[in-house]
C-alpha positions as CSV (number, residue, x, y, z in Angstrom):
1,M,-26.9,-143.8,-63.9
2,R,-28.9,-141.7,-66.4
3,S,-30.8,-143.3,-69.3
4,P,-29.4,-142.5,-72.8
5,I,-32.8,-140.9,-73.6
6,L,-32.7,-138.5,-70.6
7,A,-29.0,-137.6,-71.4
8,T,-29.9,-136.9,-75.0
9,L,-32.9,-134.8,-74.0
10,L,-30.8,-132.8,-71.5
11,L,-28.1,-132.2,-74.1
12,A,-30.6,-131.1,-76.6
13,L,-32.4,-128.8,-74.1
14,S,-29.1,-127.1,-73.0
15,S,-28.0,-126.7,-76.6
16,T,-31.3,-125.0,-77.5
17,M,-31.1,-122.7,-74.4
18,A,-27.6,-121.6,-75.4
19,H,-28.7,-120.7,-78.9
20,A,-32.0,-118.9,-78.2
21,A,-32.2,-115.9,-75.9
22,D,-34.4,-113.0,-75.0
23,I,-32.9,-109.5,-75.5
24,D,-32.4,-107.3,-72.5
25,G,-34.5,-104.3,-73.3
26,A,-33.1,-102.2,-70.4
27,A,-29.5,-102.7,-71.4
28,S,-30.1,-102.5,-75.1
29,K,-30.1,-99.0,-76.7
30,I,-31.7,-97.9,-79.9
31,T,-31.3,-94.2,-80.9
32,V,-32.8,-92.4,-84.0
33,H,-30.8,-89.4,-85.3
34,V,-32.9,-86.9,-87.3
35,E,-31.2,-84.0,-89.0
36,K,-32.6,-80.7,-90.3
37,S,-32.1,-78.9,-93.6
38,G,-33.4,-75.8,-95.4
39,L,-32.6,-72.1,-95.8
40,F,-33.0,-71.3,-92.1
41,S,-31.9,-74.7,-90.7
42,A,-29.2,-73.0,-88.6
43,F,-32.1,-71.8,-86.4
44,A,-33.5,-75.3,-85.8
45,H,-32.3,-78.4,-84.0
46,N,-31.2,-81.9,-85.0
47,H,-33.0,-84.5,-82.9
48,I,-31.9,-87.5,-80.9
49,I,-34.7,-89.9,-80.2
50,S,-34.6,-92.9,-77.8
51,A,-36.6,-96.0,-79.0
52,P,-36.8,-98.3,-76.0
53,L,-37.1,-102.0,-76.9
54,A,-40.5,-103.5,-75.9
55,S,-39.4,-107.0,-76.6
56,G,-36.8,-108.9,-78.5
57,H,-35.7,-112.5,-79.2
58,L,-32.5,-113.8,-80.8
59,D,-32.0,-117.4,-81.9
60,L,-28.3,-118.0,-82.9
61,E,-28.9,-121.5,-84.2
62,K,-31.7,-120.5,-86.5
63,R,-30.1,-117.1,-87.1
64,T,-33.3,-115.1,-86.5
65,V,-34.0,-112.0,-84.6
66,E,-37.3,-110.2,-83.7
67,L,-37.5,-106.8,-82.2
68,K,-40.6,-104.8,-81.1
69,F,-41.1,-101.2,-80.1
70,H,-44.1,-99.3,-78.8
71,S,-44.1,-96.0,-80.7
72,Q,-45.7,-94.3,-77.6
73,E,-42.5,-95.1,-75.6
74,M,-40.2,-93.2,-78.0
75,K,-38.8,-90.1,-76.5
76,V,-37.1,-87.0,-77.8
77,L,-33.8,-86.5,-75.9
78,D,-32.5,-83.3,-77.4
79,P,-30.3,-82.1,-74.5
80,D,-29.7,-78.5,-75.7
81,I,-33.3,-77.3,-75.7
82,S,-35.9,-76.3,-73.1
83,D,-38.3,-78.8,-71.6
84,S,-41.2,-77.1,-73.4
85,E,-39.5,-77.3,-76.8
86,R,-38.7,-80.9,-76.2
87,S,-42.3,-81.6,-75.3
88,D,-43.6,-79.9,-78.4
89,I,-41.2,-81.9,-80.7
90,D,-42.2,-85.1,-78.9
91,H,-45.9,-84.3,-79.4
92,T,-45.3,-83.6,-83.1
93,M,-43.3,-86.9,-83.5
94,K,-46.1,-88.9,-81.9
95,S,-49.0,-87.1,-83.7
96,D,-50.6,-88.1,-87.0
97,K,-48.1,-85.8,-88.7
98,V,-45.3,-88.3,-88.2
99,L,-45.6,-91.7,-86.3
100,D,-49.3,-91.5,-85.7
101,I,-49.1,-93.7,-82.6
102,T,-52.8,-94.1,-82.3
103,R,-53.1,-95.9,-85.6
104,F,-49.6,-97.5,-85.6
105,P,-48.7,-98.3,-81.9
106,E,-46.0,-100.9,-82.8
107,I,-42.8,-100.9,-84.8
108,S,-41.2,-104.2,-85.5
109,F,-38.3,-105.9,-87.2
110,V,-38.4,-109.6,-88.1
111,S,-35.3,-111.1,-89.8
112,T,-35.6,-113.2,-92.9
113,S,-31.9,-114.2,-92.9
114,V,-28.7,-113.5,-91.0
115,E,-25.4,-114.3,-92.6
116,S,-21.8,-114.0,-91.5
117,T,-19.8,-111.5,-93.4
118,G,-16.5,-111.9,-91.5
119,A,-15.2,-112.4,-88.0
120,N,-18.0,-111.3,-85.6
121,R,-19.7,-109.4,-88.5
122,Y,-23.2,-110.2,-89.8
123,L,-25.8,-108.9,-92.3
124,A,-29.3,-109.2,-91.0
125,R,-32.0,-109.0,-93.7
126,G,-35.6,-108.6,-92.7
127,N,-38.8,-106.7,-92.7
128,L,-39.2,-103.4,-90.8
129,T,-42.8,-102.4,-90.1
130,L,-43.2,-98.7,-89.3
131,H,-46.2,-96.4,-89.7
132,G,-48.2,-99.4,-91.1
133,V,-45.7,-100.0,-94.0
134,T,-43.4,-103.0,-94.2
135,Q,-40.1,-102.6,-96.1
136,A,-37.2,-105.0,-96.5
137,I,-34.1,-103.7,-95.0
138,E,-30.5,-104.8,-94.3
139,L,-28.7,-104.2,-91.0
140,P,-24.9,-104.6,-90.9
141,V,-24.1,-105.9,-87.4
142,V,-20.9,-106.3,-85.4
143,F,-20.6,-108.5,-82.3
144,S,-18.2,-107.2,-79.7
145,E,-17.9,-107.4,-75.9
146,G,-21.3,-109.2,-75.7
147,R,-23.2,-106.7,-77.7
148,Y,-24.6,-106.6,-81.2
149,S,-24.3,-103.1,-82.7
150,G,-24.6,-101.2,-85.9
151,N,-26.5,-98.5,-87.7
152,V,-28.8,-98.2,-90.7
153,K,-30.2,-95.2,-92.6
154,L,-33.8,-95.2,-93.7
155,K,-36.0,-92.8,-95.7
156,Q,-39.1,-91.7,-93.9
157,T,-41.0,-91.3,-97.2
158,E,-40.5,-95.1,-97.9
159,F,-42.7,-95.7,-94.8
160,G,-45.4,-93.2,-95.7
161,I,-44.1,-90.5,-93.4
162,T,-43.8,-86.9,-94.8
163,P,-40.8,-85.2,-93.2
164,V,-41.9,-82.2,-91.0
165,K,-41.6,-78.7,-92.5
166,I,-41.9,-75.4,-90.6
167,A,-41.6,-71.8,-91.4
168,G,-43.0,-72.3,-94.9
169,G,-40.5,-75.1,-95.6
170,T,-37.4,-72.9,-94.9
171,V,-36.7,-75.4,-92.1
172,R,-37.4,-79.1,-92.6
173,V,-36.5,-82.5,-91.3
174,K,-34.3,-84.5,-93.8
175,D,-36.0,-87.5,-95.3
176,V,-33.1,-89.8,-94.3
177,V,-32.8,-90.8,-90.6
178,E,-30.1,-92.9,-89.0
179,I,-30.9,-95.6,-86.5
180,V,-28.0,-96.6,-84.2
181,F,-28.5,-99.8,-82.2
182,E,-26.7,-101.8,-79.5
183,I,-28.5,-105.1,-78.6
184,V,-27.6,-106.9,-75.4
185,L,-28.8,-110.5,-74.6
186,A,-30.6,-111.1,-71.3
187,K,-28.5,-113.0,-68.8
């Protein structure tokens, strides 16, 4: 027969384990969509960038989430261009012209609140730190088939990043980028 103290401790421990979990970085997917604009934008490319998750933690009971990314690990995916073009775009993205990965090696999101907005729908509010600047953002999230997903649009200039311009500004990256995410809990 178990003691009441041991039973209470086991119940509390199993309850905590069910509510707090690490996020599966390999199964989770974060993609940044960057679009072009300008007079000669038809001759340029929109960009798709993978942002692998370095670490993540979700606590359902406390309604908190923390996500971390290493800016060095971000990768330009653009499937319709040559390897050398993709490499050049990747180099520019990681240079001091955009992410400046030497000075700002980590990108993070730490929630300040998560509230239910309907059946399996949430609004996560928190602080995104990117390029050394922290801004409050809101992430609408949907839970379906064991995944938390959603998207958010951000302005690069709000994080101290000047959108890239080429050809005298006749081709430029739009200030607004879209981040699409799908977060999966570790099993």
